[in-house]
C-alpha positions as CSV (number, residue, x, y, z in Angstrom):
1,X,0.0,0.0,0.0
2,X,3.1,2.3,-0.3
3,X,1.6,3.9,-3.4
4,X,-1.2,5.5,-1.3
5,X,0.4,8.8,-0.6
6,X,-0.9,12.4,-0.2
7,X,0.7,13.3,-3.6
8,X,-1.0,10.3,-5.3
9,X,-4.4,11.2,-3.8
10,X,-4.1,14.7,-5.0
11,X,-3.0,13.5,-8.4
12,X,-5.9,11.1,-8.8
13,X,-8.4,13.6,-7.4
14,X,-7.3,16.3,-9.7
15,X,-7.5,14.0,-12.7
16,X,-11.0,12.9,-11.7
17,X,-12.2,16.5,-11.4
18,X,-10.8,17.6,-14.7
19,X,-11.9,14.5,-16.5
20,X,-15.4,14.8,-15.0
21,X,-15.8,18.4,-16.0
22,X,-14.6,17.9,-19.6
23,X,-16.7,14.8,-20.1
24,X,-19.6,16.4,-18.4
25,X,-19.5,19.3,-20.9
26,X,-20.4,16.9,-23.6
27,X,-23.4,15.6,-21.7
28,X,-25.5,18.6,-22.9
29,X,-25.2,17.3,-26.4
30,X,-26.9,14.0,-25.4
31,X,-29.3,15.4,-22.8
32,X,-27.7,13.5,-20.0
33,X,-27.8,14.9,-16.4
34,X,-24.4,16.3,-15.5
35,X,-24.4,14.5,-12.2
36,X,-25.0,11.1,-13.9
37,X,-21.8,11.8,-15.9
38,X,-19.7,12.3,-12.8
39,X,-21.1,9.1,-11.3
40,X,-20.1,7.2,-14.4
41,X,-16.7,8.8,-14.5
42,X,-16.1,7.6,-10.9
43,X,-17.2,4.1,-11.9
44,X,-14.9,4.3,-14.9
45,X,-11.9,5.1,-12.7
46,X,-12.9,2.6,-10.0
47,X,-12.1,-1.1,-9.3
48,X,-13.6,-2.5,-12.5
49,X,-12.3,0.4,-14.6
50,X,-8.9,2.1,-14.2
51,X,-8.4,0.1,-11.0
52,X,-8.5,2.8,-8.3
53,X,-9.3,1.0,-5.0
54,X,-11.7,2.8,-2.7
55,X,-14.0,0.9,-0.4
56,X,-14.0,2.9,2.9
57,X,-17.7,3.3,3.8
58,X,-16.9,5.5,6.8
59,X,-14.9,8.0,4.7
60,X,-17.6,8.0,2.0
61,X,-20.3,8.6,4.6
62,X,-18.3,11.4,6.2
63,X,-17.7,13.1,2.8
64,X,-21.3,12.6,1.8
65,X,-22.5,14.2,5.1
66,X,-20.3,17.3,4.4
67,X,-21.5,17.6,0.8
68,X,-25.1,17.1,1.7
69,X,-25.0,19.9,4.3
70,X,-23.6,22.3,1.7
71,X,-26.1,21.2,-1.0
72,X,-29.1,21.5,1.3
73,X,-28.0,24.8,2.8
74,X,-27.5,26.2,-0.7
75,X,-30.9,24.9,-1.7
76,X,-32.4,26.7,1.3
77,X,-30.7,29.9,0.3
78,X,-32.3,29.7,-3.1
79,X,-35.8,29.0,-1.6
80,X,-37.8,32.2,-1.5
81,X,-40.7,32.3,1.0
82,X,-42.8,34.3,-1.4
83,X,-42.4,31.6,-4.0
84,X,-43.1,28.6,-1.7
85,X,-45.9,30.2,0.3
86,X,-48.6,29.1,-2.2
87,X,-47.3,25.5,-2.3
88,X,-46.0,25.0,1.2
89,X,-48.7,22.6,2.2
90,X,-48.3,20.1,-0.8
91,X,-44.5,20.5,-0.6
92,X,-44.4,19.5,3.1
93,X,-47.0,16.8,2.6
94,X,-44.8,15.3,-0.2
95,X,-41.6,15.5,1.9
96,X,-43.2,13.7,4.8
97,X,-46.3,11.6,4.0
98,X,-45.1,11.1,0.5
99,X,-41.7,9.7,1.6
100,X,-43.4,7.4,4.2
101,X,-45.8,6.1,1.6
102,X,-43.0,5.5,-0.9
103,X,-41.1,3.5,1.6
104,X,-44.1,1.4,2.7
105,X,-45.3,0.7,-0.9
106,X,-41.9,-0.1,-2.3
107,X,-40.9,-2.0,0.8
108,X,-44.0,-4.2,0.5
109,X,-43.1,-4.9,-3.2
110,X,-39.5,-5.8,-2.3
111,X,-40.8,-8.1,0.5
112,X,-43.1,-9.8,-2.0
113,X,-40.3,-10.0,-4.6
114,X,-38.0,-11.6,-2.0
115,X,-40.5,-14.4,-1.5
116,X,-40.2,-15.5,-5.2
117,X,-38.1,-18.6,-5.7
118,X,-36.4,-17.2,-8.8
119,X,-35.0,-14.1,-7.2
120,X,-31.5,-13.9,-5.6
121,X,-32.6,-11.5,-2.8
122,X,-34.3,-12.9,0.4
123,X,-35.2,-9.9,2.7
124,X,-37.6,-10.2,5.6
125,X,-40.2,-7.4,5.9
126,X,-38.1,-5.0,8.0
127,X,-35.0,-5.2,5.8
128,X,-37.2,-4.7,2.8
129,X,-38.6,-1.5,4.4
130,X,-35.0,-0.5,5.2
131,X,-34.0,-0.9,1.5
132,X,-37.0,1.1,0.4
133,X,-36.4,3.8,3.1
134,X,-32.9,4.5,1.9
135,X,-34.2,5.5,-1.5
136,X,-37.6,6.9,-0.6
137,X,-36.6,10.6,-0.9
138,X,-36.1,12.6,-4.1
139,X,-32.5,13.8,-4.4
140,X,-32.0,17.6,-3.9
141,X,-28.7,17.7,-5.9
142,X,-30.4,16.0,-8.9
143,X,-33.5,18.1,-8.8
144,X,-31.7,21.4,-8.2
145,X,-29.2,20.5,-10.9
146,X,-31.6,19.5,-13.6
147,X,-34.2,22.2,-13.0
148,X,-31.5,24.9,-12.5
149,X,-29.7,24.0,-15.7
150,X,-32.9,24.2,-17.9
151,X,-34.0,27.7,-19.0
152,X,-37.7,26.9,-19.0
153,X,-40.5,27.8,-16.6
154,X,-43.1,25.5,-15.2
155,X,-46.8,26.3,-14.7
156,X,-48.8,25.8,-11.4
157,X,-45.8,26.7,-9.2
158,X,-44.3,23.2,-9.9
159,X,-40.7,24.3,-9.7
160,X,-40.8,25.7,-6.2
161,X,-43.0,22.7,-5.1
162,X,-40.4,20.2,-6.4
163,X,-37.5,22.2,-5.0
164,X,-39.2,22.5,-1.6
165,X,-39.9,18.7,-1.6
166,X,-36.5,17.6,-2.6
167,X,-34.8,20.1,-0.2
168,X,-36.9,19.0,2.8
169,X,-37.6,15.3,2.3
170,X,-34.1,14.0,3.1
171,X,-34.6,14.3,6.9
172,X,-37.7,12.0,6.7
173,X,-35.8,9.3,4.7
174,X,-32.8,9.6,7.0
175,X,-35.0,9.1,10.1
176,X,-36.7,6.1,8.6
177,X,-33.4,4.6,7.7
178,X,-31.9,5.1,11.2
179,X,-35.1,3.9,13.0
180,X,-35.2,0.7,10.9
181,X,-31.5,0.0,11.5
182,X,-32.2,0.4,15.3
183,X,-35.1,-2.0,15.0
184,X,-32.8,-4.6,13.3
185,X,-29.9,-4.1,15.6
186,X,-31.7,-4.2,19.0
187,X,-34.1,-6.9,18.1
188,X,-37.3,-5.0,17.4
189,X,-37.7,-3.6,20.9
190,X,-38.7,-0.1,19.7
191,X,-42.4,0.7,20.4
192,X,-44.6,2.8,18.2
193,X,-44.7,5.4,20.8
194,X,-40.9,5.7,21.0
195,X,-40.7,5.8,17.2
196,X,-43.2,8.7,17.1
197,X,-41.4,10.5,19.9
198,X,-38.1,10.2,18.0
199,X,-39.7,11.5,14.8
200,X,-41.2,14.5,16.7
201,X,-37.9,15.2,18.4
202,X,-35.9,15.1,15.2
203,X,-38.3,17.4,13.4
204,X,-38.9,19.8,16.3
205,X,-35.3,20.2,17.2
206,X,-34.3,20.4,13.6
207,X,-36.7,23.1,12.7
208,X,-36.0,25.1,15.9
209,X,-32.2,24.9,15.7
210,X,-32.3,25.8,11.9
211,X,-34.4,28.9,12.6
212,X,-32.3,29.9,15.7
213,X,-28.9,29.4,13.9
214,X,-30.2,31.3,10.9
215,X,-31.0,34.3,13.1
216,X,-27.7,34.0,15.0
217,X,-25.7,33.9,11.7
218,X,-27.5,37.1,10.6
219,X,-26.4,38.7,13.9
220,X,-22.8,37.5,13.3
221,X,-22.9,39.0,9.8
222,X,-24.1,42.3,11.2
223,X,-21.4,42.2,13.9
224,X,-18.7,41.5,11.3
225,X,-19.7,44.5,9.3
226,X,-19.5,46.7,12.4
227,X,-16.0,45.6,13.3
228,X,-13.4,48.2,12.7
229,X,-15.7,51.2,12.4
230,X,-15.1,53.4,9.4
231,X,-12.0,51.4,8.4
232,X,-14.0,48.2,8.4
233,X,-16.7,49.8,6.3
234,X,-14.1,50.6,3.6
235,X,-13.2,47.0,3.2
236,X,-13.1,45.7,-0.4
237,X,-16.4,44.2,-1.3
238,X,-15.0,41.0,-2.8
239,X,-12.9,40.5,0.3
240,X,-15.9,41.1,2.5
241,X,-18.0,38.6,0.5
242,X,-15.2,36.0,0.7
243,X,-14.8,36.3,4.5
244,X,-18.6,36.3,5.1
245,X,-18.9,33.2,2.9
246,X,-16.3,31.4,5.0
247,X,-18.1,32.4,8.2
248,X,-21.5,31.2,6.8
249,X,-20.0,27.8,5.8
250,X,-18.7,27.5,9.4
251,X,-22.1,28.3,10.7
252,X,-23.6,25.6,8.5
253,X,-21.4,22.9,9.9
254,X,-21.9,24.2,13.4
255,X,-25.6,24.1,12.9
256,X,-25.5,20.5,11.8
257,X,-23.2,19.4,14.6
258,X,-25.1,21.1,17.4
259,X,-28.5,19.9,16.1
260,X,-27.3,16.3,15.8
261,X,-25.9,16.5,19.3
262,X,-29.3,17.6,20.6
263,X,-31.0,14.6,19.0
264,X,-32.4,16.8,16.2
265,X,-32.2,16.3,12.4
266,X,-29.1,18.2,11.3
267,X,-30.0,18.0,7.6
268,X,-33.4,19.7,8.2
269,X,-31.6,22.3,10.4
270,X,-29.1,23.4,7.7
271,X,-31.9,23.6,5.1
272,X,-34.0,25.8,7.4
273,X,-31.0,27.9,8.3
274,X,-30.4,28.5,4.5
275,X,-34.0,29.6,4.1
276,X,-33.7,32.1,6.9
277,X,-30.5,33.6,5.4
278,X,-31.8,33.4,1.8
279,X,-34.8,35.5,2.7
280,X,-32.9,38.2,4.6
281,X,-31.0,41.3,3.3
282,X,-27.3,40.5,3.5
283,X,-24.6,42.9,2.4
284,X,-22.5,41.6,-0.5
285,X,-25.1,38.9,-1.1
286,X,-24.2,38.4,-4.8
287,X,-20.6,37.6,-4.0
288,X,-21.7,35.2,-1.2
289,X,-24.2,33.5,-3.5
290,X,-21.5,33.0,-6.2
291,X,-19.1,31.5,-3.7
292,X,-21.8,29.1,-2.4
293,X,-22.9,28.2,-5.9
294,X,-19.3,27.2,-6.8
295,X,-18.9,25.3,-3.5
296,X,-22.2,23.5,-4.1
297,X,-21.1,22.3,-7.5
298,X,-17.8,21.2,-6.1
299,X,-19.6,19.3,-3.3
300,X,-21.9,17.6,-5.8
301,X,-19.1,16.7,-8.2
302,X,-16.9,15.3,-5.4
303,X,-19.6,13.2,-3.8
304,X,-20.8,11.7,-7.1
305,X,-17.2,10.9,-8.2
306,X,-16.6,9.3,-4.8
307,X,-19.7,7.2,-4.9
308,X,-18.8,6.1,-8.4
309,X,-15.4,4.9,-7.1
310,X,-17.1,3.2,-4.2
311,X,-19.3,0.8,-6.2
312,X,-18.0,-2.4,-7.8
313,X,-20.0,-2.8,-11.1
314,X,-19.5,-6.6,-11.2
315,X,-21.4,-6.9,-7.9
316,X,-24.2,-4.8,-9.3
317,X,-24.6,-7.3,-12.2
318,X,-25.5,-10.0,-9.7
319,X,-28.6,-8.0,-8.6
320,X,-29.3,-6.3,-11.9
321,X,-32.5,-8.2,-12.6
322,X,-34.2,-7.5,-9.3
323,X,-32.8,-4.0,-9.2
324,X,-34.4,-3.3,-12.6
325,X,-37.8,-4.6,-11.3
326,X,-37.5,-2.5,-8.1
327,X,-36.5,0.6,-10.1
328,X,-39.3,0.2,-12.7
329,X,-41.8,-0.3,-9.8
330,X,-40.6,2.8,-8.0
331,X,-40.8,4.9,-11.2
332,X,-44.2,3.6,-12.5
333,X,-46.0,2.6,-9.3
334,X,-44.4,3.4,-6.0
335,X,-43.7,7.1,-6.6
336,X,-46.9,7.9,-8.5
337,X,-49.1,6.1,-6.0
338,X,-47.5,7.9,-3.0
339,X,-47.9,11.2,-4.8
340,X,-51.6,10.7,-5.7
341,X,-52.4,9.3,-2.2
342,X,-50.6,12.1,-0.3
343,X,-52.0,14.9,-2.5
344,X,-55.5,13.5,-2.8
345,X,-57.0,15.9,-0.2
346,X,-55.6,18.8,-2.2
347,X,-58.2,19.2,-4.9
348,X,-56.7,22.2,-6.5
349,X,-53.7,20.3,-7.8
350,X,-54.4,19.2,-11.4
351,X,-54.0,15.6,-12.7
352,X,-51.2,16.8,-15.1
353,X,-49.3,18.4,-12.2
354,X,-49.5,15.2,-10.1
355,X,-48.3,13.2,-13.1
356,X,-45.3,15.5,-13.5
357,X,-44.5,15.5,-9.8
358,X,-44.7,11.7,-9.9
359,X,-42.2,11.6,-12.8
360,X,-39.7,13.9,-11.1
361,X,-38.9,11.4,-8.3
362,X,-35.2,11.5,-9.0
363,X,-32.8,9.4,-7.0
364,X,-29.2,10.6,-6.6
365,X,-26.4,10.9,-4.2
366,X,-28.6,10.9,-1.0
367,X,-30.0,7.4,-1.4
368,X,-26.5,6.0,-2.0
369,X,-25.1,7.8,1.1
370,X,-28.0,6.5,3.2
371,X,-27.3,3.0,1.8
372,X,-23.9,3.1,3.5
373,X,-25.5,3.2,7.0
374,X,-26.7,-0.4,6.9
375,X,-23.2,-1.5,5.7
376,X,-21.5,0.3,8.6
377,X,-24.1,-1.0,11.0
378,X,-23.4,-4.6,9.9
379,X,-26.9,-5.3,8.8
380,X,-27.3,-8.7,7.1
381,X,-27.6,-8.3,3.3
382,X,-26.3,-4.7,3.5
383,X,-24.0,-5.1,0.5
384,X,-27.0,-6.2,-1.6
385,X,-28.9,-3.1,-0.3
386,X,-26.1,-0.8,-1.4
387,X,-25.8,-2.3,-4.8
388,X,-29.5,-2.3,-5.4
389,X,-29.8,1.4,-4.4
390,X,-26.9,2.3,-6.7
391,X,-28.5,0.5,-9.6
392,X,-31.9,2.1,-9.0
393,X,-30.2,5.5,-8.8
394,X,-28.5,5.0,-12.2
395,X,-31.8,3.9,-13.7
396,X,-33.6,6.9,-12.3
397,X,-31.0,9.4,-13.5
398,X,-30.9,7.8,-16.9
399,X,-34.6,7.4,-17.5
400,X,-36.2,10.2,-15.5
401,X,-33.3,12.7,-15.4
402,X,-33.1,12.8,-19.2
403,X,-36.9,13.3,-19.8
404,X,-37.9,15.9,-17.2
405,X,-38.4,18.7,-19.6
406,X,-39.8,16.5,-22.4
407,X,-42.4,15.2,-19.9
408,X,-43.3,18.8,-18.9
409,X,-43.8,19.7,-22.6
410,X,-45.9,16.6,-23.2
411,X,-48.1,17.5,-20.3
412,X,-48.3,21.1,-21.5
413,X,-46.8,22.4,-18.3
414,X,-44.1,24.7,-19.8
415,X,-44.7,28.3,-18.9
416,X,-43.6,30.4,-21.9
417,X,-44.2,33.6,-19.9
418,X,-41.8,32.7,-17.1
419,X,-39.0,35.1,-16.4
420,X,-35.6,33.4,-16.4
421,X,-32.6,34.3,-14.3
422,X,-30.0,36.7,-15.6
423,X,-27.5,35.2,-18.1
424,X,-26.1,38.4,-19.5
425,X,-23.3,38.7,-16.9
426,X,-24.7,42.0,-15.6
427,X,-25.0,42.8,-11.9
428,X,-26.5,45.6,-9.9
429,X,-25.4,46.9,-6.5
430,X,-27.4,45.3,-3.7
431,X,-28.7,48.6,-2.4
432,X,-30.3,49.7,-5.6
433,X,-34.2,49.3,-5.7
434,X,-34.1,47.4,-9.0
435,X,-33.9,43.9,-10.2
436,X,-32.6,42.3,-13.4
437,X,-34.4,39.5,-15.2
438,X,-34.3,37.9,-18.7
439,X,-37.3,36.9,-20.8
440,X,-37.1,34.5,-23.8
441,X,-39.5,35.7,-26.5
442,X,-42.1,33.3,-28.1
443,X,-44.6,33.8,-30.9
444,X,-47.2,34.5,-28.3
445,X,-45.1,37.5,-26.9
446,X,-44.9,38.9,-30.5
447,X,-48.5,38.4,-31.4
448,X,-49.2,42.1,-31.1
449,X,-46.2,43.2,-33.1
450,X,-42.5,42.5,-33.7
451,X,-41.0,45.6,-32.0
452,X,-40.4,46.6,-28.4
453,X,-43.0,49.4,-28.6
454,X,-45.6,46.9,-29.6
455,X,-45.0,44.8,-26.5
456,X,-47.0,45.3,-23.3
457,X,-44.2,45.5,-20.8
458,X,-45.1,46.2,-17.1
459,X,-44.8,49.8,-15.9
460,X,-41.4,50.5,-14.5
461,X,-39.6,48.0,-16.8
462,X,-37.0,48.8,-19.4
463,X,-35.2,46.5,-21.9
464,X,-31.5,47.1,-21.6
465,X,-30.1,44.5,-24.0
466,X,-31.2,41.9,-26.6
467,X,-29.4,38.7,-27.0
468,X,-29.8,36.8,-30.3
469,X,-27.7,33.7,-30.3
470,X,-24.1,34.9,-29.6
471,X,-24.9,38.5,-30.6
472,X,-25.8,41.3,-28.2
473,X,-28.0,44.1,-29.6
474,X,-28.7,47.5,-28.2
475,X,-32.5,47.9,-28.2
476,X,-34.7,50.6,-29.6
477,X,-38.3,51.0,-30.3
478,X,-38.1,50.0,-34.0
479,X,-35.7,47.0,-33.6
480,X,-37.5,44.0,-35.1
481,X,-37.6,41.1,-32.7
482,X,-37.7,37.3,-33.3
483,X,-38.8,34.3,-31.3
484,X,-35.9,33.0,-29.2
485,X,-34.5,36.5,-28.6
486,X,-33.6,37.0,-24.9
487,X,-34.4,40.4,-23.3
488,X,-32.5,41.8,-20.4
489,X,-35.1,43.7,-18.4
490,X,-34.5,46.1,-15.5
491,X,-37.4,46.7,-13.1
492,X,-38.1,49.0,-10.2
493,X,-38.7,46.8,-7.2
494,X,-40.2,49.7,-5.1
495,X,-42.7,50.5,-7.8
496,X,-43.6,46.8,-8.1
497,X,-44.1,46.5,-4.4
498,X,-46.3,49.6,-4.3
499,X,-48.3,48.3,-7.2
500,X,-48.8,44.9,-5.6
501,X,-49.9,46.4,-2.3
502,X,-52.7,48.3,-4.1
């Protein structure tokens, strides 16, 4: 083992990152999710590929925990309360009741499948539930990555609903996984009352600590900005953003550690902490968000590469048949049934919306990380659980991840009037009462005429730039517009707020 040195680890790690990014760039041509590419690159460099040996489940779990904290916090930062307020009930129902139903329905199927004489898995009922519980949540990294990379809007507030669900449902899957492991390891001595108490404690402490640490972090940011008086106020904006970003990351890990120590759910706490900070006014927020965005991508890439190295593809082949059946059942039966049952009391959600939510039940890094817990706990059949979860994740990313937008189009859920995020590279100072947005023109937008003066833009809006392909055009009232043109629009936020209040 002399070849395992710090230099070699850095060499291999750098090669994996560079290869993953370069190969991932080509994924857009084939419509493959970027995170799937990193998973495949890791497998290509692993035991059955280039031969890199990595089988340390403890290290994988630790790295996955760090990455998941960053990913969930960043997702919370991007969750705007104004956007989720109309869908907070269905989002929370999906992230709790939906996860529980997915685990129960899929677990029952796995138990039934284990009783068949032709299968090579033989799980009792509780291990079957454990296998289902590890992959019962939709993966936040996959959902944020796929929805964030697509420049399309979704009707019926579906995007915030899916992002809220994927960002808040990991705690439920985590708690189910831990509780079922405890049942198996201590001989089923947990009562229903103790399980309910543990669930309430995990959720209650997680929510409370997330909110409290978010408020404390805001106070720390304010304290940082007051340090040094006038000299501190003249600090370079980029340096201030960098230092505040580091402090916020420290707060994220502190939140997770303290919440876990208090028997709460640390993953839920960091997500709530992110929501608190993301909906507050923070100086140098653009620089902080850019730092966190880059850190989040790094966390996603590292964890997917690592998980790709961790698996042995030849072991997956042994359970490929049953894994395929389980994966197809989850996609076509388990997830849709749990969505329709959990959302059945909410009459306002349309059938098409429920079908789309059912399809966007993406698996990703989180189920694989959760599948390491049975291995570390020494649960019988844990290696099969890990390999099945990995196979189902690959299947989900390959089948569902590549067809999310196509499914939305088929169900006629694409919102052509949605305002996209800025991609012109233009930024405004945080203190200005204005916002920048982009709008992609369609034939519907141009139905009244082909020039800017023919368009019915809201009061207080001004088109600053037109992007047509790789060209940037200075707008004027007579400039002829075409479908596909992207408009950079500046809007007065104060005027918008006044108008909405009336």
